[in-house]
Backbone as JSON, one array per atom type, in Angstrom:
{
  "sequence": "XXXXXXXXXXXXXXXXXXXXXXXXXXXXXXXXXXXXXXXXXXXXXXXXXXXXXXXXXXXXXXXXXXXXXXXXXXXXXXXXXXXXXXXXXXXXXXXXXXXXXXXXXXXXXXXXXXXXXXXXXXXXXXXXXXXXXXXXXXXXXXXXXXXXXXXXXXXXXXXXXXXXXXXXXXXXXXXXXXXXXXXXXXXXXXXXXXXXXXXXXXXXXXXXXXXXXX",
  "N": [[14.9, 5.22, 17.86], [14.95, 2.54, 17.18], [14.45, 0.34, 18.91], [11.77, 0.47, 19.5], [10.82, 0.18, 16.99], [11.82, -2.67, 16.56], [10.31, -3.99, 18.44], [7.7, -3.42, 17.63], [7.72, -5.07, 15.13], [8.08, -7.59, 16.39], [5.91, -7.81, 18.29], [3.4, -6.82, 16.86], [3.31, -7.82, 14.47], [4.73, -10.41, 13.6], [4.06, -11.78, 15.88], [1.26, -11.74, 15.26], [0.87, -13.25, 13.13], [2.14, -12.64, 10.73], [4.09, -13.72, 8.51], [6.23, -13.74, 6.34], [9.39, -13.25, 5.92], [10.9, -11.54, 4.55], [9.28, -9.14, 4.51], [9.04, -8.66, 7.21], [11.58, -8.18, 7.9], [12.13, -5.87, 6.34], [10.26, -4.11, 7.45], [11.43, -3.74, 9.89], [13.49, -2.31, 9.24], [12.92, 0.08, 7.96], [12.3, 3.45, 8.86], [9.91, 4.27, 10.28], [8.99, 6.48, 11.67], [9.85, 8.63, 10.37], [7.79, 9.04, 8.4], [5.72, 10.2, 9.51], [3.92, 13.16, 10.67], [5.65, 15.63, 12.74], [4.67, 16.02, 15.2], [3.39, 13.59, 15.72], [5.27, 11.72, 16.02], [5.87, 10.23, 18.31], [4.0, 8.43, 18.43], [4.58, 6.68, 16.35], [5.08, 3.98, 16.07], [2.89, 2.7, 17.32], [-0.13, 0.61, 17.5], [-1.9, 1.31, 15.38], [-3.83, 3.29, 12.93], [-2.49, 6.7, 11.9], [-2.98, 10.1, 11.52], [-1.87, 12.22, 8.75], [-2.33, 14.53, 7.41], [-4.22, 16.57, 5.2], [-6.66, 15.23, 5.4], [-5.93, 12.43, 5.25], [-4.46, 9.32, 6.13], [-1.78, 7.34, 7.57], [-1.66, 3.69, 7.5], [-2.05, 1.43, 9.89], [0.69, -0.37, 11.26], [0.39, -3.22, 11.12], [-1.66, -3.71, 9.08], [-0.4, -2.66, 6.77], [1.85, -4.52, 6.71], [0.37, -6.72, 6.24], [-0.97, -6.33, 3.7], [1.12, -6.01, 2.06], [2.47, -8.59, 2.29], [0.39, -10.22, 1.32], [0.46, -9.91, -1.68], [2.65, -10.91, -2.28], [5.34, -10.13, -3.25], [8.68, -9.67, -4.29], [12.4, -9.1, -4.77], [12.92, -7.14, -7.62], [10.14, -7.21, -8.39], [7.51, -5.67, -10.08], [5.76, -3.16, -9.02], [2.67, -1.33, -8.25], [1.51, 1.07, -6.39], [-1.37, 2.51, -5.33], [-2.42, 5.34, -3.8], [-0.56, 6.71, -2.13], [0.05, 8.23, 0.0], [2.04, 9.15, 2.83], [4.16, 7.82, 1.8], [5.24, 5.63, 3.34], [4.69, 2.68, 2.94], [5.53, 2.34, 0.38], [8.2, 2.91, 0.62], [8.76, 0.53, 2.48], [8.47, -1.41, 0.43], [10.11, -0.87, -1.45], [12.53, -1.12, 0.14], [12.39, -3.9, 0.07], [13.45, -4.61, -2.33], [11.73, -4.18, -4.55], [10.42, -2.71, -7.6], [8.91, 0.31, -7.53], [6.01, 2.03, -8.52], [4.4, 4.71, -7.3], [1.28, 6.37, -6.38], [-0.14, 9.29, -5.68], [-2.94, 11.38, -5.01], [-3.35, 13.73, -3.8], [-1.62, 16.74, -3.82], [0.13, 18.06, -1.88], [0.65, 15.99, -0.19], [1.93, 14.32, -1.99], [4.28, 15.72, -2.8], [5.6, 16.14, -0.42], [5.97, 13.47, 0.2], [7.69, 12.43, -1.75], [9.96, 14.0, -1.53], [10.75, 13.18, 0.96], [11.37, 10.35, 0.63], [13.47, 10.5, -1.34], [15.32, 11.85, 0.07], [15.77, 9.88, 2.01], [16.95, 7.84, 0.72], [15.37, 6.03, -1.05], [14.46, 4.38, -3.84], [12.0, 5.08, -5.53], [9.4, 5.69, -7.71], [7.39, 8.52, -7.74], [4.12, 9.85, -8.31], [1.82, 12.54, -8.93], [-1.38, 12.06, -9.1], [-4.83, 11.25, -10.41], [-5.19, 8.14, -9.23], [-6.89, 6.02, -9.44], [-7.65, 4.75, -11.7], [-5.42, 3.5, -12.24], [-1.99, 2.98, -13.95], [-1.78, 2.61, -16.99], [0.24, 3.02, -18.68], [2.5, 2.14, -17.79], [2.02, -0.33, -17.21], [2.4, -4.08, -17.59], [1.83, -4.99, -14.29], [3.2, -6.76, -11.4], [2.06, -6.7, -9.05], [-0.65, -4.86, -7.49], [-1.37, -2.46, -5.12], [-3.78, -1.1, -3.58], [-4.46, 1.57, -1.34], [-6.75, 2.78, -0.46], [-10.16, 2.67, 0.04], [-12.53, 1.54, -2.41], [-15.85, 1.35, -4.19], [-16.0, -0.84, -5.68], [-13.89, -3.43, -7.38], [-11.86, -2.08, -9.62], [-12.12, -2.42, -13.16], [-9.95, -1.44, -14.93], [-7.84, -1.73, -13.43], [-7.62, -4.48, -13.03], [-6.95, -5.45, -15.41], [-4.37, -4.29, -15.74], [-2.78, -6.11, -14.38], [0.02, -8.39, -14.57], [0.27, -11.81, -15.77], [-0.79, -13.97, -13.3], [-0.2, -12.04, -11.31], [-1.21, -10.03, -8.37], [-3.76, -8.14, -7.12], [-4.66, -6.11, -4.51], [-7.14, -4.62, -2.47], [-9.22, -2.56, -0.61], [-12.78, -2.99, -0.31], [-15.83, -1.66, -0.41], [-18.53, -0.02, 1.51], [-18.43, 3.45, 2.42], [-18.19, 3.33, 5.32], [-17.52, 0.77, 6.14], [-15.48, -1.83, 4.9], [-14.3, -4.88, 3.03], [-11.29, -6.53, 2.57], [-10.07, -7.38, -0.36], [-8.46, -9.85, -2.26], [-7.4, -10.3, -5.61], [-6.24, -12.45, -8.04], [-4.54, -12.65, -11.06], [-5.41, -14.35, -14.03], [-3.5, -16.99, -15.56], [-2.49, -17.35, -19.05], [-5.13, -18.98, -20.72], [-6.23, -20.1, -18.61], [-9.05, -20.14, -16.14], [-10.9, -17.24, -15.1], [-10.51, -16.05, -11.65], [-12.45, -15.74, -8.67], [-12.47, -13.0, -6.45], [-10.47, -13.25, -3.47], [-11.62, -12.98, -0.2], [-10.35, -11.31, 2.46], [-10.88, -10.36, 5.07], [-12.35, -8.08, 7.21], [-12.11, -4.4, 7.07], [-11.11, -0.83, 7.57], [-10.76, 1.88, 5.62], [-9.64, 5.18, 4.3], [-11.29, 6.94, 1.78], [-11.31, 5.92, -1.72], [-10.9, 8.2, -4.03], [-12.12, 9.43, -7.2], [-11.95, 8.85, -10.8], [-12.5, 5.91, -11.0], [-13.25, 5.49, -8.48], [-14.83, 6.59, -5.61], [-17.05, 9.46, -6.01], [-15.8, 12.87, -5.95], [-16.08, 14.91, -3.04]],
  "CA": [[13.68, 4.34, 17.65], [15.22, 1.17, 16.61], [14.03, -0.62, 19.89], [10.26, 0.52, 19.25], [10.65, -0.7, 15.6], [11.94, -4.01, 16.61], [9.19, -4.33, 19.23], [6.61, -3.39, 16.66], [7.96, -6.13, 14.25], [7.8, -8.86, 17.14], [4.4, -7.92, 18.93], [2.3, -6.35, 16.23], [3.6, -8.53, 13.16], [5.07, -11.63, 13.77], [2.85, -12.51, 16.93], [-0.27, -11.76, 14.75], [0.76, -13.95, 11.87], [2.96, -12.13, 9.4], [5.16, -14.84, 8.25], [7.17, -13.26, 5.26], [10.63, -12.71, 6.43], [11.26, -10.04, 3.87], [8.36, -8.15, 5.06], [9.33, -8.45, 8.6], [12.86, -7.58, 7.85], [12.16, -4.45, 5.83], [9.62, -3.1, 8.48], [12.29, -3.55, 10.96], [14.55, -1.23, 8.91], [12.38, 1.56, 7.57], [11.98, 4.24, 10.02], [8.29, 4.88, 10.35], [8.81, 7.9, 12.31], [9.95, 9.64, 9.33], [6.89, 9.13, 7.61], [4.52, 10.86, 10.16], [4.11, 14.33, 11.01], [6.47, 15.57, 13.96], [3.52, 15.75, 16.29], [2.78, 12.27, 15.83], [6.52, 10.52, 15.94], [5.98, 9.7, 19.48], [2.98, 7.19, 18.22], [4.9, 6.24, 15.05], [5.1, 2.46, 16.33], [1.62, 2.38, 17.9], [-0.78, -0.26, 16.81], [-3.16, 2.05, 15.06], [-3.44, 4.59, 11.83], [-2.16, 8.1, 12.23], [-3.29, 11.22, 10.62], [-0.9, 12.58, 7.91], [-2.61, 15.78, 6.75], [-5.07, 16.43, 4.09], [-7.77, 14.12, 5.73], [-5.52, 11.12, 4.96], [-3.71, 8.58, 7.33], [-0.91, 6.22, 7.49], [-2.24, 2.66, 7.99], [-1.43, 0.77, 11.17], [1.82, -1.33, 10.85], [-0.06, -4.71, 10.71], [-2.27, -3.6, 7.67], [0.79, -2.33, 5.71], [2.65, -5.77, 6.41], [-0.62, -7.81, 5.79], [-1.15, -6.11, 2.19], [2.46, -6.35, 1.29], [2.65, -10.08, 2.18], [-0.58, -10.79, 0.61], [0.6, -9.84, -2.86], [3.81, -11.88, -2.57], [6.31, -9.23, -3.84], [10.16, -9.97, -4.03], [13.45, -8.26, -5.39], [12.63, -6.9, -9.05], [8.83, -6.97, -8.79], [6.95, -4.35, -10.58], [4.66, -2.93, -8.1], [1.74, -0.13, -8.44], [0.74, 1.6, -5.13], [-2.29, 3.65, -5.41], [-2.84, 6.14, -2.33], [0.78, 6.49, -1.35], [0.05, 8.85, 1.44], [3.34, 9.78, 3.24], [5.2, 7.05, 1.17], [5.75, 4.51, 4.05], [4.42, 1.28, 2.33], [6.39, 2.38, -0.88], [9.5, 2.67, 1.27], [9.02, -0.83, 2.62], [8.46, -2.46, -0.6], [11.52, -0.52, -2.03], [13.69, -1.9, 0.87], [12.4, -5.35, -0.23], [13.93, -4.79, -3.65], [10.73, -4.09, -5.61], [10.39, -1.68, -8.37], [7.71, 0.72, -7.11], [5.37, 3.2, -8.79], [3.42, 5.15, -6.38], [0.55, 7.44, -7.05], [-1.01, 9.95, -4.63], [-3.66, 12.32, -5.75], [-2.93, 15.09, -3.02], [-0.3, 17.36, -4.38], [0.95, 18.42, -0.85], [1.11, 14.83, 0.36], [2.84, 13.84, -3.17], [5.5, 16.2, -2.84], [6.22, 15.74, 0.83], [6.38, 12.11, 0.27], [8.75, 12.3, -2.78], [11.23, 14.59, -1.02], [11.24, 12.22, 1.92], [11.84, 9.17, -0.06], [14.64, 10.88, -1.92], [16.28, 12.01, 1.13], [16.03, 8.62, 2.72], [17.59, 6.93, -0.33], [14.53, 4.77, -1.46], [14.16, 4.66, -5.23], [10.64, 5.01, -5.77], [8.88, 6.67, -8.63], [6.0, 8.9, -7.3], [3.46, 11.0, -9.05], [0.67, 13.0, -8.52], [-2.44, 12.1, -10.23], [-5.92, 10.42, -9.98], [-4.59, 6.81, -9.5], [-7.89, 5.1, -9.35], [-7.71, 3.97, -12.92], [-3.92, 2.66, -12.45], [-1.01, 3.6, -14.74], [-1.74, 1.69, -18.13], [1.4, 3.18, -19.68], [3.62, 1.51, -17.22], [1.73, -1.93, -16.88], [1.78, -4.77, -16.61], [2.33, -5.17, -12.86], [3.26, -7.96, -10.61], [1.35, -6.54, -7.68], [-1.11, -3.71, -7.38], [-1.8, -2.23, -3.74], [-4.66, 0.02, -3.25], [-4.41, 1.96, 0.05], [-7.92, 3.41, -0.08], [-11.28, 1.97, -0.34], [-13.75, 1.87, -3.45], [-16.91, 0.7, -4.22], [-15.65, -2.04, -6.56], [-12.33, -3.7, -7.84], [-11.7, -1.23, -10.94], [-11.67, -3.09, -14.46], [-8.69, -0.94, -15.53], [-6.54, -2.36, -12.5], [-7.56, -6.03, -13.44], [-6.3, -5.5, -16.9], [-2.93, -3.96, -15.73], [-1.87, -7.23, -13.86], [0.67, -9.46, -15.34], [-0.4, -13.18, -15.49], [-0.29, -14.43, -11.77], [-0.16, -10.85, -10.59], [-2.17, -9.93, -7.76], [-4.33, -6.94, -6.7], [-5.16, -6.24, -3.12], [-7.81, -3.46, -2.27], [-10.36, -2.6, 0.33], [-13.91, -2.73, -1.23], [-17.33, -1.77, 0.27], [-19.05, 1.25, 1.61], [-17.54, 4.41, 3.28], [-17.89, 2.9, 6.45], [-16.92, -0.44, 6.29], [-15.08, -2.52, 3.77], [-13.69, -6.11, 3.05], [-9.89, -6.49, 1.95], [-10.03, -8.31, -1.32], [-7.21, -10.17, -3.07], [-7.53, -10.9, -6.81], [-4.88, -13.11, -8.8], [-4.68, -12.49, -12.53], [-5.02, -15.76, -14.5], [-2.53, -17.2, -16.77], [-3.19, -17.63, -20.33], [-5.77, -20.25, -20.78], [-6.73, -20.46, -17.07], [-10.35, -19.15, -15.96], [-10.83, -16.09, -14.09], [-10.62, -16.58, -10.54], [-13.12, -14.9, -7.84], [-11.6, -12.43, -5.51], [-10.4, -13.69, -2.03], [-11.9, -12.09, 1.19], [-9.15, -11.4, 3.51], [-11.2, -9.8, 6.32], [-12.92, -6.61, 7.39], [-11.03, -3.24, 7.46], [-11.78, 0.44, 7.34], [-9.77, 2.88, 5.08], [-9.98, 6.25, 3.81], [-11.98, 6.66, 0.48], [-10.46, 6.13, -3.0], [-11.6, 9.31, -4.94], [-11.33, 9.72, -8.53], [-12.91, 8.28, -12.14], [-12.75, 4.65, -10.76], [-13.36, 5.24, -6.99], [-15.92, 7.36, -5.31], [-16.94, 10.95, -6.56], [-15.27, 13.92, -5.07], [-17.34, 15.48, -2.16]],
  "C": [[13.77, 2.99, 17.41], [14.53, 0.03, 17.7], [12.33, -0.65, 19.64], [10.07, -0.36, 17.95], [10.83, -2.43, 15.83], [10.78, -4.76, 17.53], [7.87, -4.39, 18.47], [6.56, -4.7, 15.87], [7.55, -7.64, 15.23], [6.29, -8.9, 17.53], [3.25, -7.67, 18.02], [2.28, -7.41, 14.92], [3.77, -9.86, 13.3], [4.12, -12.5, 14.61], [1.51, -12.44, 16.25], [-0.1, -12.36, 13.47], [1.37, -13.75, 10.65], [4.21, -13.08, 9.49], [6.32, -14.54, 7.31], [8.38, -12.69, 5.95], [11.24, -11.64, 5.87], [10.72, -9.07, 4.29], [8.76, -7.74, 6.46], [10.83, -7.59, 8.64], [13.02, -6.1, 7.39], [11.32, -3.54, 6.81], [10.31, -2.95, 9.72], [13.51, -2.51, 10.63], [14.05, -0.01, 8.42], [11.9, 2.22, 8.79], [10.76, 5.05, 9.66], [8.16, 6.16, 10.9], [9.06, 8.96, 11.36], [8.9, 9.89, 8.43], [5.57, 9.57, 8.12], [4.96, 12.32, 10.42], [4.95, 14.46, 12.38], [5.7, 15.36, 15.01], [3.43, 14.4, 16.58], [3.96, 11.14, 15.84], [6.36, 9.95, 17.29], [4.96, 8.33, 19.48], [3.34, 6.48, 17.04], [4.75, 4.58, 15.07], [3.85, 1.96, 16.99], [0.84, 1.72, 17.0], [-2.03, 0.44, 16.29], [-2.65, 3.21, 13.87], [-3.1, 5.77, 12.54], [-2.42, 8.98, 11.29], [-1.8, 11.8, 9.82], [-1.0, 13.89, 7.24], [-3.49, 15.31, 5.61], [-6.19, 15.31, 4.23], [-7.23, 12.67, 5.47], [-4.72, 10.38, 6.12], [-2.8, 7.7, 6.85], [-1.43, 4.92, 8.07], [-1.33, 2.11, 9.1], [-0.36, -0.26, 10.63], [1.2, -2.7, 10.41], [-0.88, -4.79, 9.48], [-1.36, -3.48, 6.61], [1.47, -3.78, 5.48], [1.52, -6.77, 5.81], [-0.71, -7.67, 4.1], [-0.04, -6.68, 1.46], [2.66, -7.85, 1.08], [1.73, -10.69, 1.27], [-0.43, -10.85, -0.83], [1.95, -10.44, -3.18], [4.94, -11.07, -3.53], [7.67, -9.77, -3.46], [11.11, -9.02, -4.83], [12.84, -8.32, -6.99], [11.08, -6.96, -9.32], [8.28, -5.64, -9.21], [5.7, -4.06, -9.69], [3.95, -1.54, -8.22], [1.26, 0.04, -7.22], [-0.11, 2.69, -5.47], [-2.75, 4.18, -4.05], [-1.55, 6.03, -1.65], [0.97, 7.28, -0.18], [1.45, 9.54, 1.81], [4.58, 8.98, 2.67], [5.96, 5.85, 2.05], [5.88, 3.23, 3.29], [5.47, 1.49, 1.08], [7.83, 2.13, -0.41], [9.73, 1.23, 1.57], [9.17, -1.71, 1.64], [9.7, -2.21, -1.26], [12.64, -1.06, -1.38], [13.64, -3.41, 0.51], [13.01, -5.59, -1.61], [12.94, -4.62, -4.79], [10.95, -2.77, -6.28], [9.05, -0.96, -8.23], [7.32, 1.96, -7.8], [4.24, 3.52, -7.85], [2.64, 6.41, -6.8], [-0.15, 8.0, -5.82], [-1.67, 11.24, -5.27], [-3.69, 13.78, -5.14], [-1.62, 15.59, -3.34], [0.61, 17.44, -3.16], [1.63, 17.06, -0.39], [2.26, 14.19, -0.67], [4.3, 14.43, -3.07], [6.23, 16.18, -1.65], [6.94, 14.37, 0.78], [7.64, 11.8, -0.67], [10.13, 12.82, -2.43], [11.69, 13.53, 0.17], [11.85, 11.12, 1.5], [13.2, 9.34, -0.61], [15.64, 11.09, -0.74], [16.83, 10.82, 1.94], [16.72, 7.4, 1.85], [16.88, 5.96, -0.99], [14.1, 5.23, -2.96], [12.91, 4.34, -5.55], [10.09, 6.15, -6.77], [7.34, 7.05, -8.16], [5.44, 9.94, -7.83], [2.32, 11.35, -8.6], [-0.52, 13.09, -9.32], [-3.69, 11.4, -9.64], [-5.29, 8.81, -10.28], [-5.62, 5.77, -9.65], [-8.1, 4.28, -10.46], [-6.16, 3.29, -13.25], [-3.08, 3.7, -13.12], [-0.91, 2.53, -15.88], [-0.56, 1.9, -18.93], [2.43, 2.61, -19.09], [3.33, 0.1, -16.83], [2.32, -2.76, -18.05], [2.74, -4.79, -15.21], [2.36, -6.47, -12.02], [2.27, -7.85, -9.52], [0.76, -5.01, -7.86], [-1.62, -3.29, -5.92], [-2.53, -1.04, -3.6], [-4.84, 0.38, -1.81], [-5.65, 2.95, 0.17], [-9.07, 2.77, -0.53], [-12.24, 2.37, -1.61], [-14.79, 1.09, -3.28], [-16.96, -0.65, -5.03], [-14.09, -2.25, -6.88], [-12.47, -3.04, -9.35], [-11.42, -2.38, -11.95], [-10.35, -2.71, -14.85], [-7.44, -1.62, -14.77], [-6.55, -3.89, -12.87], [-6.77, -6.19, -14.52], [-4.84, -4.94, -16.84], [-2.0, -4.98, -14.99], [-1.14, -8.09, -14.61], [0.1, -10.87, -14.91], [0.28, -13.67, -14.04], [0.06, -13.28, -10.94], [-1.35, -10.73, -9.68], [-2.52, -8.49, -7.4], [-5.11, -6.94, -5.41], [-5.81, -4.71, -2.88], [-9.07, -3.67, -1.44], [-11.65, -2.12, -0.37], [-15.15, -2.66, -0.52], [-17.95, -0.39, 0.51], [-18.14, 2.32, 2.27], [-17.44, 4.3, 4.78], [-17.45, 1.65, 7.08], [-16.53, -1.24, 5.0], [-14.41, -3.94, 3.93], [-12.42, -5.9, 2.2], [-10.03, -7.73, 1.06], [-8.78, -8.39, -2.0], [-7.77, -10.64, -4.62], [-6.26, -11.15, -7.5], [-5.42, -13.09, -10.13], [-4.56, -14.0, -13.12], [-3.88, -15.77, -15.52], [-3.21, -17.41, -18.03], [-3.87, -18.95, -20.25], [-6.5, -20.63, -19.53], [-8.11, -19.63, -16.91], [-10.04, -18.05, -14.92], [-11.11, -16.51, -12.69], [-11.45, -15.6, -9.75], [-12.23, -14.29, -6.89], [-11.56, -13.24, -4.12], [-10.75, -12.58, -0.98], [-10.97, -12.28, 2.29], [-9.6, -10.77, 4.72], [-11.81, -8.42, 6.18], [-11.69, -5.64, 7.72], [-11.88, -2.02, 7.24], [-10.62, 1.25, 6.89], [-10.36, 4.16, 4.67], [-10.63, 6.1, 2.29], [-11.06, 6.74, -0.7], [-11.36, 7.1, -3.88], [-11.08, 9.28, -6.31], [-12.37, 8.81, -9.62], [-13.43, 6.73, -11.62], [-13.28, 4.33, -9.23], [-14.88, 6.12, -6.71], [-15.79, 8.85, -5.79], [-16.43, 11.88, -5.52], [-16.2, 14.55, -4.29], [-17.29, 16.93, -2.85]]
}
């Protein structure tokens, strides 16, 4: 599926404004088809989210690229991903040289993603937990990516950013959200307001700092 992967990078990512060469290169190398269920592999490079089980989805490629580009990671960056799902975004960031801690609340998805990442050779620390409050014991992080929508930007996540670090997260109602990016101030600098990067729609962030479990 290498040809389909390269076509995705050209048509869905570069042509729609993704400029970070490291993001484009990584997404051209990570086999997205390995991170979707067998019955979905024919659609792995389609411009759409896909179901991965347990009521969760793998985001469309453009959203994955947009979020990773927006937090500006590079080799050695300490990254926390909340809502790891099938592990695809974590694999892309690991391919870029980031040190990734990924959290997934669903045990079945977490186990499958962990095994898949290990089999493919990606060095990602993945754990099963309520990730809505982050991972304070492993902070600070240069970037925090939340791949599920919450009603607000959780204060615990703000506090886990390194100076200049960035948090990106969809925030809003369960039907529609805005993709917000917050940059942590350096010592002595005033707090900055989150930037609105546009409308999105994600599955819900469940847990102590997200929505209540149904």
